[in-house]
Every structure is written in structure tokens, then in C-alpha cells.
N, C-alpha and C positions, 0 to 999 in steps of 0.2 A: 651601336646606338646606346646612348646612356639611358638607364632606367631611373626614374624619380622614385625614391623610397624614403621613408622617414629616417631622420638621423638616429645615431646610436643613443644619443641623450633622450630622444623621444621614446625609443624602444624601452630604455631603462625605466622611464616614468610609467609607461604602460605596464611593464612587468611588475613594478612595485604595486601598482593599482590592482593588478590581477591577483597578486599574492595576498593583498588585504581582503579580497573577496573569497579567499579559500581556494584550495586545490580542486581541480576538476574531479567530480565524483565518478568512480568506475561504475559501469552499468551492473556489475555483479555485486556491488557493495550494499545489498539489501536482501532481506529474506521475508517470506510470507509464512506466518505461523498460524495454523488453524487450531482454534480452541478445542481441546480434547484429542487432537491428532498432531501433537507438536512435532513428532519425529518426521512427519511428511515434508517439513521444510527442506529436507535434504533431497527430495524427489520432485520438488516444484521447480521446473526449469525456466519457465517463462510466465510472467504475470505483469500487470500494470500497477504502478504506484498511484494512489489516488491524489487528486489535487482539487482545490476549491474552484468553482466555476459558476457562471450564470447560464440560464437558458438563453436562447437567441433573443436579441433585442426586438422590441415591438416598434413597428412603424407608426408614426404620428403624422396625420395629415391635417394641416392648419389652413386657415383662411388665406385666400389669394394665392393658392398653389404652394404655399410654403410647406416643406417637408422636414421632419425631424425624426428622432427616435428616442426611445426610453429603454433603460436596461431591463432585461428580463428578470424573473425571480431567481433566487439562488437555487442552484441545482443541488439536490440531496440524494438522488437516485442515479446510480451509475452502472455500467456494464463493463466487464473485463474478460479477457480471454486467458485461460490458464493452460499450461502444458505440463503434464505429469510424466515421469519416467516409471514405467511398469517394471516390476521385479519378477523373478522366477517364482517367488512365493505368493504372487498375486496380491500385493499390498494395496494397490490402487483399486483393483476389483473388489476387495473387501471393503474399502472405504466407500465405494459406490453402493454396495449392498447396505452398509450402515446408513448411508445418506437416505436411502429409500425406506428401509424398514424401521430405523430408530428415530431419525430426525425429520421424517416427512419432507425431505428435500431442502431444508433450511438449516444452516449452521448459525447459531446466534452471534458468534463473534470470531473474527480472524484479525490478525494484526500484521502490519508491515513495519519492519524495523530497518532503519538505515543509519549510516554513519556510526559504526560500532565503537563503543567506548573502550573495550578491553582488548586483550590479545587473541581473542577467539574462543576462550573457554566460556565466556558469558555472551549471551545475545541480549544486549541492552543498548538500543540505538540512541543516538543524539536526538532523533525524531521517531515518533511512534504514531501510526495511523490506524484508527479503529475502523474496521469494516463490519458493519452491523447487519444482522439478518441476511446472511449470504445465501441466496437461492442458486444452488449449483446444478447445472444441467450438463451431462456428458453427451458428447456427440454420438450419433448412431454407430455402434461398434466400439469395441474396446481397444482400438489401435489397429493400424494397417499391418497386416502380415505379408511378408515377402519370403516365400519358401526358399528362394535362392540367395537371400541376403547372408553375407558373411561378416559384416562389420557395421551393422546398424542396430541401434537400440530401439525398443518398442516404446513409442510415445502415445499418450492418451490425451485427447483434447477435451476441454470443458469450458463452458461459459458461466460467468457468475454475475448475477444482479445483486447489488448491495446498496446500503445507505451509508453515506459518509457526510459528517457534519463539520469537518475541519478539525484542526488541532486545538483550537481554542473554544470548543463547544461544551466543555464540561461546566457543570452547574456554577453560575456566578462568575466565571472567568472573564466575561466581557460585559458584566452587568453592574449598574450602579445601585442596584437594590441592596440595601443594607442587610436585610434579612437573608437574602440569598448568599451574600458574601460571608456573613457570619456562619451560616450553615455549612458553606463550603470549607471554611477554616476549621470548623469542628470535625467534619468528616476527614479532612486532610490530616488532622492530628491523630485520628484513629488509623491512618494508613490506607484508607480506602481511595482517597484522591490525592495522596501525597506522593512521595518518591516511589518509583517502581520497586516492587518486591518480587522475589523469586516465585515463579508460578509452576515451573516444570524443570526437571533435571534428568538427563540421561547421557550416559557415556561421557561423563566429565564436562558436559555442556549444560549450562544453566540458562534458562530463558526467563527474562523479567517481564512483568506486565503490570 
């Protein structure tokens, strides 16, 4: 039985279109860096990358039974699940202690970087996502222990509520306000909102922010 498939010419056109959209991104090609605890990015095994969204649309009931809908407000508060790898020195347990005793449960800033620019010595993504006021809550217990396990690492689960305002939310970036744009340019010239600058360095790895 003959199967109908696209021609090789059609495949080639689709392939060229796909190449113009960029190569598929590997799921591991991103890191989450917690401000003040930059080295923990090595132990963060699972997390979610933020994305702009709206709340659920609102139903609109009109005359004569007509129904419609309106877009919800823009969503700025999100929740993510994180998985940490615990070490023998108790690094994650210490981070949890700091979270309670020093930060009162909230880390002011964490960043997700993806699409690395360099060869791995620098963490400076093509895209950067700011997670603001991260309220981190660890699950009950510091990981499940199996006394008979011979080949399983200890993982610790946590949930994080954070604010995310998109990649274009910095002052004046989407505004026609002349004053705001002028202020943004002035601050950018000072390096505060301009190109990313090195914020942390350890073991020959530099993190930009």
C-alpha cells in the first residue's frame, strides 16, 4: 500500500524554514541563579522558566443571549516547583536555614538564563528572566531517605511564588514617555540598565546580571 508523504522538495523548504527559526533548544540549556547563592545553580535540577501570560478570560453575556469573552488581566504572580540536589555537607539545608533566619522566607531576586553566549566559562544568556521576591517554601522533610538505596541521590523539593513582569518591563522600554525614556538612557549609560556586567565569579565561571 502506497503512503502519501510530502515530496523531498517540500521537505527541503520546511527544513530551511525550521533553520531560520533557530535550532531546537535543549531542556538543559538554562540555569536558575539565586541572588546571593549563585553556586546553587549547580544543584538546581528542575525548575520552570517563566513566561508572560494572562489570567483566565472573563465571560461577557450580552443581550439576546449573545455570549463573548474578554481577556483577563496580565498575570504577574506565578508559582514554580524546584528540585534541589542535597550534598553531604548539607548545602541545601543551610540554604533553608538562611531562608528562614536571614531572609524571612523571601529572596529578593533570582534569574533564569538561557541560550548561552560563550563556551561555558561565562553564564550570560541570550535571554534573561528576573524572578522578583521569590517566596520559597520547602516541602515537609528534607528529602526522602531510603536506607537500602545504593544508587539514588537525595533530592529536596521546594515551591516558589514569585513576580515576573516579562523581559521588556524595565523602565521606559515599552513607554512613549519622553522623560521615562531619557531617564532610562541615562541610567543605561551608567551601566545599571545597560549591558550585563559580571556579578559573581567562582571556579572560573562568571555570572553576568
